[in-house]
N, C-alpha and C positions, 0 to 999 in steps of 0.2 A: 664454504665461506664466500666464494665468489658469487654465489647465488644471492646471499644476504646483501652483499655490496651492490649487486645489480638491482635488486629490489629497492634498496635505499635510493640509489640513482634514479630509478623509475619514479618513485614517490616524490623525490625533490624536483625532478623535471616536470612532473604532472601535478604539482602542488594544489592547483585549483583549475577546474575546467568547467565550461558551461556546455549544456546539451539542450536540444529542442525536444518538444513534445513528440512522442513516439520514437525517439532515438534509443538505441540500446547502448548502455555504458559499458565500454571495455573493461573487463576485470583482470586482475593479477592475483596470483595464488596467495601471496603474502602482504596484500594491501587492502585496507578497508576503505570504504567510502563514507565520509562524514557529509550529510546533506546540509548544505548552508542555506538553500532556498529551493523550494519546489517539492513535488511529490513523485515518488517512483513506486513501482510495484516490481516484486521479485517473483519470477516464475520458473517452472520446470515442465517438462513434457512426460507423458506416459509412453510406454513403448508403441502404443497405437498412434502417437502424435497429438494426443489430447492435452491442450494447455491447462496447467494447474497453477492458480495463483497461490504463492506463499504468504504474501503480505503486502500491505501498503504502508509506505514509509514517507515521513515528511521532515521538515526543517529540524534539525537537532538530532535526528536518528542516524544510526550507523548500520550499514549493509556491506556485504561483500562475501566472496567466496570462503575466507577464513572462519566465518560464523556458520557455515552450512556444510553438511556431509552429503547434500543432495546433488546429483549430476544428472542431467545437465542443469546449470543454474545461471539465470540471466536477470539483469536488472534493466527495466524498461522505464523511460520517462513518461509519466502521465501529464505533466506539465513541463514548461521549461524548467530547467534544474541547474543549479550551481552545486558542485560537490568539491570536497577537499580530499585529496588522497592521504591516507594515514598508513604508514608502514607498521609492521608488527612491533618494531622497537619503540614506537610512539604511542602504543595503546593506552597508556596510563592517562593520556590526554582525553580520551574518550570512554574511559571505563564506565561512567555513569550511563552513557548512551548505549553501551553494550548490554549493561544490566536491564534497561528499559527494553531493549530489542528482544531479549529472552522473555521478559514478562509479557510483552505484547504478543509475541508468538504463541505463548501459552494461552493467552486470552482469546486469540483468534481460533486456536484449536477447539477450546471449549465451545465456541460459537458454532463452528462448522460440524461438530459432532451431534448437534441437536438433530433429533429425527423428524420433528414437525417442520416441514418446508417453510410455511408462513412464519413461524417463530425464528427460524434460522435467518431469513431474509430480514425480518424486522429487527433482530438483535444485530445483524450486520450493519444495517442502516443507523442504528443508534450508536454503534462503536464508530462508524465512519463519521458521524456528526460529532461525537466527542473530540475526535482527532483533527478533522478537517473542516469543521462548519464554521460559519460566521453568522451572527445574528442578523435577521431581516424582520420585516414588520410582523409577519404571521408566524414566525418560528425560527428554525435554524436551516439555513441553506448549506447543503453538503457541497463545498466549493471544489468539486471535481467533476469533470465531464466524463462520467462513465457511461459506457454503452451497456445495454442489457446483456450482451454476451460477455463483457468484462466482469460484471456482477456475477453472472452464472459461473464463469470460470473460477471466481474467488470462493464461492460457497458450494461448489459441486453440484450445480443444478443445470437444467437445460435452459437455453434462452427463452423459449416459450413458457416455461414455467415461471421464470422471473417476471416476464411481461405480464402474465395472468395475475401473478401475486401482487405486482406493483399496482395494477388496475384495482385489485381487490382492497389494498390498503388506501388507495385514493378514494375509492367509494365509501370507505369506512370513516374517512375524514382524519385519518393518521398521517398522511402525506399529501403534498401538493407537487404537481409537476407543471410549473409555469412555462418551461420551455423544454425543447428536446434535451435530454441528458442532464437535466437539472432536477434535483429533488429537494424539496423542503419538508422537514419534519415540523409538523404544526405544533404550536404550543398547546398543551392540554387545556390551559385556561381559555384559549381562544376557541378550541374545539368544543368545549362543553359549556360555553357561556351563552 
């Protein structure tokens, strides 16, 4: 019982907090994080130390150790982030976001299980665009500054393969990379006009 009371006290004392890009958010075993603003990624490591991205989460999503059986489990900020801490006794407040979390995890699993590397990368870019893009003149800008290494960790590929495939998608007129770390999915109407 004292554990529950201390968890409640932690959640109430840390009700909202802001973190900078590249910060790791401290986790508590009985507390969820409701993302109020920004984007995070959840990660784990293999026994060899290889980083594996579990997912990308944005405004309105819920993450945290109570949603995962994976150890180690870490939440890293991709952008500046503001989170609310939600203790297990308050989960009704974020139940819809928890359901979306499960659905999103299943969708990501179906993408990364694709055997064709090009399709896996393209489906990942389309998924990121649906979740994090904003319209620009020629298409949809994935509004995250992801490195090729971060994309590779996300979909289980090497950085070299991701770089090669991004160049191929750019040559095919599917994407544009106007600046380093920015990807625009070109509108099909623009591409084929």
